[in-house]
Structure formats: structure tokens, C-alpha cells
N, C-alpha and C positions, 0 to 999 in steps of 0.2 A: 650395181653395175658402175664401173668407173669409166667415164667418158673422157677421151683426150680432148684438150682444148683445140686441137687441130681440126676437130670435127665440128661443124656448125650444127648444133643440136640444141633444142630448147626443152627445158623441163621445169616443172613446178612441183612443189610439195605442199599439200594442204593438210593441216593438222586440225582435227576436231577433238575437243575434249568435252564430252557431254555427261553431265551428272543428272540422272533421273532419280528423283527422291520422292518418298512418301508411298509406302506400299499400298496397293489397292487390293480389294478383296477379289481373289480369283481373276486377276488382271483382265484378260481378254473377255472372259465370260460374264463379268458383272462390272461394267464400267461406271461404278458409282463414285469413284475418287479419281481426280485428275492428277497425273504425275507431271509436275512442272520442272523443267530444266531451270536451275537457278544459277548456273554458271557454264558458259561456253567459251573455251579458249581456242582460238583458231589463228593460224599464221600461214602465209604464202611466201615461198621463196622462188625466185625465177633466175634462170641463167640463159646466156647466149641470146639475149634480145627478146625473149618471150615476155609479153605483158598480159595482165588479166584485168578484168573490169566487171563490176556488177551491172552497169547501166550502158555500156558501149560509148560512154562519154569520158569518164574519168578513169584513165589508165595508170596503172602503177606497176612497178617491178617487184613490189612486195606489199603484203597486206598484214596489218597488225590486228590485235584483238578489237580495238575500237572501230575498225572498218566494218566489223560484222554486227555492230550494235543494232542496226536498223531492223534486222530480222531475229536477233537473239533475245531482245527485250520482250519479256512476256511470253516467250516461246513455250509451248507445252508439248510434251511427248507422251502420247497414249499408245496403247497397242491397237494398231489398225491392220488392214490387209489390202493387198493389191494383187490382181491377177496379171497385171501387165507392166508394173513399175511406173505407171502414169496416172491412173485413176485409183482413188483410195476410198474405202468404206469402213464403217464400223461393223460390229457383229450383226446388227440388224439390217445390214446392207444399205444403210443411209450414207450418202456421199459425205466425205469430210475433206477439208482443204488444208494445204500446207500453211504453216504459221500458227495453226491452232492445235493440231494433233500430231504433226510430224514436221521435220525440218525440210524446207524446200526453198531453193533459190536458183537464179540464172547465173551462169558464169560465161563470160566472153573470153575468147583467146585471140591474140594476134601475134604474129611472128614475122620478122623481116629476113632473117638469115636462113634461107632455104637453098640447099645446094643442088647441083645438077644430079648428083647421085640419088638424092632423095626423091627426085621426080622421075626416076627410071621407069616406074610403072604408071606414071601419069598423074599421080595424086599424092598428097601428103595429108597426114591426119594426126590427131592427138590420141595417145594411148595411155591407159592406166597400166602401170608396170611395177615390177619388183615386189612381189608379195612377201611380207614379213609377219611375224607374230610375236606374242608375248611381250617381253621387256623391250624388244626392238621397236615396238610401236610407241612406247612412252619415252624412249631415249631421244633426247633432243638432237643428237648428232646423226643418228642412223636415218638414211633415206629409205623410202619404200612405201608400200601400200598394205594396210592391214587394220584390223579392229580387235581390240582386246578390252577386258574389263577387270576390275579388281576382284570381283566375285563376292557372293553373299553366302554365309553359312546357313544351312537350313537342313532340317530333318523332317521326313514325312510324318504326318499326323494321322494318316489313314493308309491302308494298303492300296496300291494301284500298280498298273503295268507301266514301268518307266520306259522301256524300249521293247522291241519285238522279242518276246519270250523271256524278258527279264522283269521280275516282279519285285517291288519294294514293299516293305511292311514296317510296322512300328519298331522292329529290331534293326532296321537299316540305320547305320551310323550317320551322324551329321556329316554333311559333305558341302563342298563349295559349288554354287551354281552361278552361271554367268549370263548377264544380259546380252553380252556380245554374241552369244550363240543364237539369239533370236533376232539380231539386227540385220537389216538389209540396206543396200544402197543402190539406187538406180540412176542411170544417165540417159536423158532423152535428147537426141541430136536434132538440130534444126538446119535446114538448108540456108545458104547465105545469098542474099539479094545484093549484088554489086551495084545496083542502081539506087536502092533505098539505103544501102550501107548498113544493113541490119539482118538479123536472122529472120527467115521467112517461116514457112510451115514446118511442122514436125516431119522428120524423115525416118522411115522405117520403124522398127519396133524397139522400144527402150531396152537397154541392157540392165539386168538385175544381178547384183553381185552379193555373194555371201563372203565377206572379207574377214571372217573370224578364222580360227585355227582349223575350221572344217576342211576336209579334203573330199567330202561327198555331201549329199543332201538327204541322207537316209533318215534324218530327224527333221528335215527342213520345212515340210509343208503338208498339212492335211493328213497326218497319221493319227490313228485312234489311240496310240499310246502316248506317253509323256503328259503334257499339260492337259490335253483333252481327257485322258483317262483319270487324271488327278481330280479334275473338276467333277466328273461324273461320280467318282468315289465319294467326294465331299457332299454332293447334292443328290445322291440316290438316283443316279442315272437319268437326270432330268434333261440332259442334252443328247439328242439323238442324231442330228444332222451334222456333218462335218464337210467343209469345203475341201475337196480332194484334188481339184485341178488348179495348180498354181502356175506361176510363170517359170520359164526355163531359167535356172539359176546358175551363174558362173562362179566357180571356185578357184580357177587358175587364171593367170594373166599372160598376156602376150610377151614374147621376148623380142629384142631388137638386135640386129646384126650391127656390132659396133664399128665395123669397117665400112659397110655400105650405108649405114644408117637407114636401113629398110627393115620393116617388121618381118619376122619369120612367120607370123600368123596374125589373124585379125580378131582373135578371141576377145580382147579388151579394147578394141578400137571404139572410141566414144564419139568422134566426129571427124568429118573431112573438112580440111581448111580450103578456102577459096580465095584466089587472088583478087585483090580490090585495091586499086591505086598504089600498086607496088608492094603491098604487104598481104599477108595471108590471114584470113579471119575465120572464126567459127563460134558457134554458140551451143551450149548444152544447158538443160535443166537438171539439177541434182536434187535427189530426195534421199533422206535418211529416216528410217522408221523401225519400230519394233513390230515384227510380223506376228500378228495375233494367232495365226494358225500354226505357228512353229511349235514343235514338240517341246522346246525349251523355254517357252514364254510363260513360266510360272510366275505367280504374283510376287514371290520373294525377290525376283531379280530387279524389281523397281526400286530397290534400295541400293542398287549397284552404281558404280562409276564407270562410264564407257569412254574409251579414247580411240579415235580413228585417225589414221594418217593416210593421205592420198598422194601419190606421186604420178604426175603426168609427163609425158615426153612426146615431142614432135618427131615423126619419122616418116619415111616413105611407106605407103600402104602396100602390104603384101599382095602379090599377084593372085 
């Protein structure tokens, strides 16, 4: 989306590059090996007065790789699961925390240039916009939101049901499998306390996004084919229970009317901004993880390299 400079609008692009290394044995179903992220590359670009902060104290118009060291150092990425994008558990249903098994951090927004048009419906918010895929995600010039991965070559060593009605066996040729297909990102919004000048309690239900090339979630959560079927084939049907009720997952993003700077829909609205001392503020928690119950969470994908790019834009909230 090309925005005229005549329009007061704020946007940021956040780029994650996550390398998950060290294949585990049947990833989700036997967590004996930890997959450690050994390199995370992240940058933030802002326009039209939007600033971002990790702590609501130190505000910047851009963030470099070194700004993320405080949470990327020693970060580990395991296959975990979440039914709400907020609380996370391992296969045994034991609670796990961000920073040890998945990426988790708070991000504050503030914007000064809010036009009358944007306030037509009474509120402004931050949206995740412009879904892209493939090479566009890794391209340094292209703006947008998406997740992709290099892929890992793998061939089945036992027969199993890959997808509904599609069976793989030892004659199935080697193919490329992608960690990005099992990745999820969630945003948890907080209310803003203009007296305390900080985020208050969590508001509403976190949004869970599948930012891969997927246009549906037919392999997304709790299906008996895919990784679940592969594990059972390897382990002689030792796993009987499967979590079938997952979070509502978003695969499409909101669009913004470039003339009015008002969102056409609120599909990917991640937070509402609140006026505080002449500026507009908001806070979200962001989590990035590999969904253990995803049909594509094969152990092979832990040798993959994943790149995610996020683009946020400030606009009037759709009616």
C-alpha cells in the first residue's frame, strides 16, 4: 500500500529472522532436545511520527538488532501450544513461559499525528496489514506482513496419513517441509491508563495469526493426520489423545482506506490507542511460537530458518 505523504498516518515494519536449529526427536511428542535460536535479526522502521518502545521509557523511531539483545540472548524455541494466544503449555500440559520456549515481549506504541478523519468513528487503533509471502518476506525493500522459511528436505521413513485422505509411504519422494507452516503469532492488547501513563489490564481476547502462505487452517490445529499420524506410525500408535479445540486463527489482514485513513474492517486490529498528554498510546504483548498440535510440526522442520516481517499502521477504527 503506497500512502501519500499528505495523509498523516503511522506505520512500522518489524522484521524477525529466527533460526531454529538442532532437530529434535518427534519434536512436539518427545521434547528431549531443546531447539535454540542462535540468531535473531530484527529491525523496526517508523514513519509519520510513530515511535515504539519496549519499556514505555526509551522511545525510538527505529530499532536495530542490538535493541533486541535483552530478549534474544539465550532464547529457546520449542514446540508448545496455546488455546488462547496468551497462556502456553507443553505436551504434558505443564505451563511454559516466554523467553524459555517461545518468543515473547511487550511493545508500546505512541503517535502524535492523528487527523480528524481518523477519529470519525471515535477511536484510532494499530493494525497489522499487507500480507505478503515467499521472497517478499525476506526482501529488505518490500513492506508487509508475513512469515516464510527456507525449508528442509525430508522423506518419510514410515507410511502415514499426511493430510485428509492423502497417504505417504516409503515411495513418497523427498520434498521440502517448512517450519513457517507451524508458526503462530499472537497479539494481546492492554487498556491504557492515562493517569499511570502505562498499559493496564489485558483487554479482550488475544488475536492469533497464521502469517504463513496458508489461506486456511485445514492443517492448523488438532488434526489426526500430519505430524500426529507420523508420530503414531513411528511409535506404534502410542499417542491416543489429541487436543482438538484450538484458538480462532486469523489468516487474512485488515485493509485501510487510503483516502479516509479508516480501516475497512477490524480483522487485524491489535490495539486501540488512547490520548494521553497530547499523544496517543497503546501497548501489546507479542508472542511467536511453533504450534505443537499443528499438522506441519514435524521434527524435521527444526532445522529450518524462519523469517517473519510485521507491518503495523495507525488508522481510524472501522465502525
